[in-house]
C-alpha positions in Angstrom: 35.1 27.9 -0.3 32.5 25.5 -2.5 30.2 27.4 -5.0 26.7 26.0 -5.3 24.5 28.0 -7.6 21.1 29.3 -6.9 19.2 26.2 -6.2 15.5 24.7 -5.3 16.7 25.3 -1.9 17.4 28.8 -1.6 13.9 29.2 -3.5 12.6 27.3 -1.0 14.0 29.6 1.5 12.6 32.7 -0.2 9.1 31.4 0.0 9.6 30.6 3.4 10.6 34.1 4.4 7.1 35.3 2.4 5.0 32.8 4.4 6.5 34.2 7.7 6.3 37.6 6.8 2.2 37.1 5.7 1.5 34.2 8.1 3.4 35.5 11.4 0.0 35.9 13.6 -1.0 32.2 12.5 2.3 30.9 13.3 2.5 32.4 16.7 -0.9 31.0 17.3 0.0 27.5 16.2 3.3 27.6 18.3 1.0 28.6 21.4 -1.5 26.0 20.3 1.3 23.2 20.2 2.6 24.6 23.9 -0.9 24.5 25.0 -1.2 20.8 23.9 1.9 19.3 25.4 0.9 21.3 28.7 -2.8 19.4 28.0 -1.0 15.8 27.3 1.3 15.9 30.3 -1.6 16.8 32.7 -4.1 14.6 31.2 -2.7 12.3 28.1 -6.2 10.5 27.6 -7.8 14.0 26.9 -4.9 15.3 24.8 -5.2 12.0 22.8 -8.8 12.6 22.1 -8.3 15.9 20.8 -5.8 15.2 18.8 -6.8 15.6 14.7 -5.1 15.3 11.5 -5.7 18.8 10.9 -4.2 20.0 13.9 -1.2 17.9 13.6 -0.9 19.0 10.0 -0.2 22.7 11.3 2.2 21.3 14.1 4.1 19.7 11.2 4.2 22.7 9.3 5.5 25.0 11.9 8.2 22.6 13.0 9.4 22.7 9.1 9.2 26.3 9.0 11.6 26.5 11.9 13.9 23.4 10.6 14.2 24.1 7.2 16.0 27.8 7.6 18.2 26.5 10.6 19.2 23.8 8.0 20.2 26.3 5.4 21.6 28.7 7.8 24.3 25.9 9.0 25.2 25.7 5.2 27.8 28.7 5.1 29.6 27.6 1.9 26.5 28.3 -0.3 27.2 31.3 -2.5 24.0 32.5 -4.4 24.1 32.6 -7.9 21.3 32.9 -10.7 23.0 31.4 -13.4 21.4 28.1 -13.3 17.9 29.4 -13.5 15.4 26.8 -14.7 11.7 27.2 -14.6 11.0 23.8 -14.4 13.1 23.7 -11.1 11.4 26.7 -9.4 8.1 25.5 -10.4 8.5 22.2 -9.1 9.8 24.0 -5.8 6.4 26.2 -5.9 4.3 22.5 -6.3 6.4 20.9 -3.3 6.0 24.0 -1.3 2.2 23.8 -1.8 2.1 20.2 -0.9 4.2 20.6 2.5 2.8 24.0 3.8 -0.8 24.0 2.7 -2.2 24.7 5.9 0.1 27.7 6.5 -0.4 29.2 2.9 -4.2 29.3 3.5 -5.7 29.4 6.9 -9.3 28.3 5.6 -10.9 25.0 5.6 -11.4 23.5 2.2 -15.4 23.0 2.5 -15.9 26.4 4.3 -19.1 27.8 3.3 -21.5 30.7 4.4 -24.0 33.0 3.0 -23.8 31.2 -0.3 -26.0 34.1 -1.7 -23.4 36.6 -1.0 -20.3 34.3 -1.8 -21.0 32.1 -4.9 -19.5 32.5 -8.1 -16.9 35.5 -7.0 -14.6 36.3 -9.8 -10.8 36.6 -9.0 -9.6 39.4 -6.7 -13.1 39.6 -5.2 -13.5 40.7 -1.6 -16.8 40.7 0.6 -17.5 42.3 3.8 -17.7 40.4 7.0 -19.9 41.4 10.3 -18.3 39.7 13.3 -20.6 38.4 15.9 -20.1 38.2 19.8 -18.0 35.5 21.0 -19.2 33.5 24.1 -16.7 34.0 26.9 -14.1 31.6 27.3 -14.3 29.6 30.3 -11.2 29.6 32.6 -9.1 26.1 32.9 -6.3 24.5 30.6 -8.8 22.2 28.2 -11.0 25.4 27.7 -7.9 27.3 26.7 -6.7 24.9 24.5 -10.0 24.5 22.8 -10.1 28.3 22.5 -6.4 28.3 20.3 -7.6 25.2 18.7 -10.9 27.2 17.0 -8.5 30.1 16.3 -6.1 27.9 14.1 -7.9 25.0 13.1 -10.7 26.3 10.6 -13.6 24.8 10.8 -15.9 24.2 7.5 -18.8 26.6 9.3 -18.4 29.7 11.5 -21.6 31.0 13.3 -19.8 34.2 14.7 -19.5 35.7 11.3 -22.1 37.0 8.5 -21.1 37.9 5.1 -23.3 40.9 3.5 -23.4 43.3 0.7 -24.2 46.4 2.5 -25.1 47.3 5.8 -26.8 50.2 7.7 -26.4 51.3 11.6 -29.6 52.0 13.6 -30.2 53.2 17.0 -31.3 49.7 18.1 -29.1 47.6 15.9 -28.1 46.9 12.2 -29.5 46.2 9.1 -27.7 44.2 6.6 -28.1 43.2 2.9 -27.5 39.9 1.2 -28.2 39.7 -2.4 -31.1 42.4 -2.0 -32.6 39.9 1.1 -32.8 42.6 4.1 -32.1 41.1 7.8 -31.5 42.9 11.0 -29.5 42.3 14.1 -29.4 43.8 17.7 -26.5 45.6 18.8 -26.2 43.0 21.7 -25.3 40.2 19.6 -22.6 42.2 17.5 -19.0 42.7 18.4 -18.0 46.1 18.6 -14.8 47.7 18.1 -14.4 51.5 19.2 -18.0 51.8 19.4 -18.7 50.6 15.9 -19.3 47.0 14.5 -16.3 45.1 14.2 -16.4 44.8 10.1 -13.7 43.3 8.0 -13.3 42.0 4.6 -12.7 38.5 3.3 -10.6 38.4 0.1 -11.0 35.8 -2.5 -7.6 35.6 -4.5 -8.8 33.1 -7.2 -12.6 33.5 -6.6 -15.4 31.1 -5.3 -17.1 28.1 -6.8 -20.8 27.5 -6.6 -20.9 26.9 -2.9 -19.2 29.9 -2.1 -16.0 28.0 -1.3 -12.5 29.7 -1.8 -10.8 28.3 -4.9 -7.4 29.1 -3.8 -7.8 27.1 -0.9 -9.2 24.1 -2.6 -6.5 24.6 -5.4 -3.5 24.2 -2.9 -5.0 21.4 -0.9 -5.8 19.7 -4.3 -2.0 19.6 -5.1 -1.6 17.4 -2.0 -4.4 14.8 -3.5 -2.7 14.8 -6.9 0.7 14.6 -5.7 -0.1 12.0 -3.1 -2.2 9.8 -5.2 0.8 10.2 -8.1 3.5 9.2 -5.7 1.7 6.2 -4.3 0.7 4.9 -7.5 4.1 4.9 -9.0 5.3 3.2 -5.8 3.0 0.4 -6.5 3.7 0.2 -10.3 7.3 0.4 -9.3 6.9 -2.5 -6.9 5.2 -4.6 -9.4 7.2 -3.9 -12.5 10.5 -4.4 -10.9 9.4 -7.7 -9.2 7.6 -9.2 -12.3 10.3 -7.9 -14.4 13.2 -9.5 -12.5 11.1 -12.8 -12.0 10.8 -13.2 -16.0 14.2 -12.0 -16.8 16.1 -14.0 -14.3 13.7 -17.3 -14.4 13.5 -17.3 -18.4 11.1 -20.2 -19.7 7.5 -20.6 -19.1 7.7 -18.0 -16.3 9.2 -15.4 -19.0 6.5 -16.3 -21.4 3.4 -16.0 -19.1 4.4 -13.0 -17.9 5.3 -11.5 -21.1 1.7 -12.4 -22.8 0.0 -10.9 -19.7 2.2 -7.5 -20.0 1.2 -7.8 -23.8 -2.5 -8.5 -23.0 -2.5 -5.3 -20.5 -1.1 -3.4 -23.2 -3.7 -4.3 -25.8 -6.4 -3.6 -23.5 -7.6 0.2 -23.5 -6.7 1.2 -19.7 -9.6 3.3 -19.2 -12.1 0.6 -19.8 -10.4 -1.4 -17.2 -9.8 1.4 -14.8 -13.7 2.2 -15.0 -14.6 -1.5 -14.6 -12.8 -2.0 -11.4 -13.9 1.4 -10.0 -17.6 0.4 -10.8 -17.2 -2.7 -8.7 -15.3 -1.4 -5.9 -16.3 2.1 -5.9 -14.4 5.4 -6.1 -12.4 5.9 -2.8 -9.1 7.3 -2.2 -7.0 4.1 -1.8 -9.0 2.3 -4.7 -8.0 5.0 -7.2 -4.4 4.5 -6.0 -4.5 0.8 -6.5 -6.1 1.2 -10.0 -3.7 3.5 -11.3 -0.7 1.5 -9.8 -1.8 -1.6 -11.3 -2.5 0.0 -14.6 0.9 1.2 -15.0 3.5 -1.3 -14.2 3.8 -2.6 -17.9 6.9 -0.2 -18.9 8.6 -0.9 -16.1 8.3 -4.6 -16.7 10.0 -4.1 -19.8 12.8 -2.2 -19.0 13.7 -4.4 -15.8 13.2 -7.8 -18.0 15.7 -6.1 -20.4 18.1 -5.0 -18.0 18.3 -8.4 -16.4 18.7 -10.4 -19.2 22.0 -8.4 -20.3 22.9 -8.3 -16.9 22.6 -12.5 -16.7 26.0 -12.5 -19.1 27.8 -10.5 -16.8 30.8 -12.5 -14.8 30.2 -11.0 -11.4 26.3 -11.7 -11.5 26.8 -15.1 -12.8 29.4 -15.8 -9.6 26.9 -14.4 -7.3 24.3 -16.8 -8.9 26.5 -19.7 -8.5 27.4 -18.9 -4.9 24.0 -19.3 -3.8 23.0 -16.1 -3.5 19.2 -16.1 -3.4 17.1 -14.3 -5.5 15.8 -11.6 -3.3 19.6 -10.7 -2.5 20.4 -10.9 -6.3 17.8 -8.4 -7.1 18.6 -5.8 -3.9 22.2 -6.1 -4.2 23.4 -6.9 -7.7 20.5 -6.0 -10.0 19.1 -2.8 -8.7 22.3 -1.1 -8.4 22.5 -1.3 -12.4 18.9 -0.9 -13.1 18.4 2.3 -11.0 18.9 4.9 -13.4 16.5 3.9 -16.1 13.8 2.8 -13.6 14.2 6.1 -11.8 13.9 8.2 -15.3 10.7 5.9 -16.1 9.1 6.2 -12.6 9.4 10.2 -13.0 7.8 10.1 -16.7 5.2 7.5 -15.1 4.2 10.0 -12.4 3.2 12.6 -15.0 0.9 10.2 -16.4 -0.7 9.0 -13.2 -1.4 12.8 -12.3 -3.1 13.3 -15.5 -5.2 10.0 -15.1 -6.3 10.8 -11.8 -7.5 14.1 -13.0 -9.5 12.5 -15.8 -11.0 10.1 -13.7 -12.3 12.9 -11.1 -13.5 14.9 -14.3 -15.6 11.6 -15.1 -16.8 11.4 -11.6 -14.9 8.0 -10.9 -12.2 9.8 -8.8 -11.6 10.2 -5.0 -15.5 11.6 -4.6 -16.6 14.7 -3.0 -14.4 14.1 0.4 -11.2 15.7 -1.0 -10.8 18.7 -3.3 -9.1 17.2 -6.5 -8.2 19.3 -9.7 -10.1 17.1 -11.9 -13.2 17.2 -9.5 -12.8 21.1 -9.6 -13.1 21.2 -13.5 -15.9 18.7 -13.5 -18.0 21.1 -10.8 -16.8 24.4 -13.1 -18.0 22.7 -16.2 -21.6 23.9 -15.4 -20.4 27.3 -14.8 -18.4 27.8 -17.5 -20.1 30.7 -18.8 -20.5 32.2 -15.6 -17.3 31.4 -14.0 -14.4 30.7 -16.3 -12.1 30.7 -13.2 -13.6 27.4 -11.9 -12.0 25.6 -14.7 -9.2 27.7 -15.8 -7.0 27.5 -12.3 -7.4 23.7 -11.7 -6.6 23.2 -15.4 -3.6 25.6 -15.3 -2.2 23.5 -12.2 -2.5 20.2 -14.1 -0.7 21.7 -17.0 1.9 23.0 -15.1 2.5 19.9 -13.1 2.9 18.0 -16.3 5.1 20.2 -18.2 7.3 20.4 -14.8 7.5 16.7 -14.2 8.2 15.7 -18.0 11.0 18.5 -18.2 12.5 17.4 -15.0 12.3 13.6 -16.2 14.2 14.5 -19.4 16.9 16.6 -17.5 17.1 13.7 -15.3 17.9 11.2 -18.3 20.2 13.7 -19.9 22.2 14.1 -16.6 22.5 10.2 -16.1 23.1 9.7 -20.0 25.1 12.4 -21.2 24.8 10.7 -25.1 21.0 11.9 -25.3 22.5 15.4 -25.7 24.2 14.2 -29.1 
């Protein structure tokens, strides 16, 4: 029997079991929503397309992955668990990737949800607040109405008119009197949802506290993982394409082309990138795609030098020279002959570049030049928290810790990758 040590896949499975245990009602509702959407699609596909949203599709994908991943791991029956290869960076990487993929299941809240700010703003970690539930409108019969009811129970909105956050509450004969930061309000019993003859009251838990608008820090931190990793991945891919293409062109062509591209690279390296980034964003605005383009265009220089050096040494190889003499086009020379040889140094450099891009995106968001307020960003969260440092340290601490953890994990993974492909680095 083949023996495989305890790996990131097994830890992923462990995280999935925890998620299923804590989020089983949400997963059941998501499955019912998926079935209801399929029925609606069969009955009226135009209405179904109109109801489809990225948020709802996100829940569907998470549900399918939660089902598919355990099945895939179960089929690998030759795996034997062993904790001997435990590495902090591996499991930290698993947690980061897990948050990226299963964000809507980890936290079933809207990133911009806020209500009764006087009660919910600047709550410290591990805080809870009382929630008064109001009467729901009766659900009308029909396939579409049933689907919309399920959708509202799964995909949360940024505002919920059916709940009220309060500090304390008094029940009277005609209704209830509740207090919000010493502000007195009242409601009749007819507008309150009753449970066993008493007002339906629950607690809302804030694991990592709340920000200045009463938004949940944990929810924004989890979804901020997606923003940082997605921007880092896209920007690194763009840098990879530019660096490999220009490096191959300079090393393969030589002459004036090599001189021009080398001097262009030296110019980019000598010019402070932060000023270049600020200049471009000032002209074209700070959006999701502009940040990716700017960070991608500012990180290709190291890849250019690596690829150029590898191509210059590769040109003297017999098989490369023979392929060139046979008339193989430049594109095929790059894809079939050069890339298999330069793949290892390029991949290792790309991993290190990914950490630099994540840090750069956080710095831009901290300076107010990131992706704006439409999406939560770790750097943007730190930027918002600096005004409340003396009142709410958690607004800066948790996103800052997430940035540090990501950088340490990525850099450690890059070093281990380099050592794996080049054992002489151990010496």
